Residue, then its C-alpha position, 0 to 999 in steps of 0.5 A: x475755806x471760809x474767811x476768818x470773819x466768817x469762821x469767827x461768826x459761827x462761834x458766837x453763842x446762839x440766841x436763846x431757842x424760842x421754845x417751839x419747834x418750826x415744822x410744816x405743814x402747814x406753813x408756820x408763822x412766826x411769832x416775834x420774828x423767831x422763824x425770821x431770826x433762824x431764816x436770816x441766821x442760815x441766809x448769813x451762813x450762805x443758805x439760799x433762804x428768804x427771811x419771810x417769818x414763814x417756815x414752809x417748804x423752802x425753809x424745811x428743805x434747808x433745814x433737812x440739808x443743814x442737819x445732813x451736813x452737821x450730822x444732826x437728826x434729819x427731821x426738817x424740824x428746828x428744835x433746840x439742837x438745829x437752832x443752836x447749831x445754826x449759830x454755833x456749828x463751824x461753817x463747812 
């Protein structure tokens, strides 16, 4: 069971979706640190991911697994639902 502080952090409201889909190939560079923001949140949730502001194979692999776990559409693309869930879905 996650500690109460971690569970509480999953209930926070997501920052606004940046308005573009993160996908690859080719690896996609973040704009205004949008990719880094998602990567850092996934890392905070316990996923092994570098917050390097590039959406490449490592980020896509984490996205696939996260989407499977949360029963989202599994496509490896960070769109509005996957983005919001990174902040708002319970940590399991």
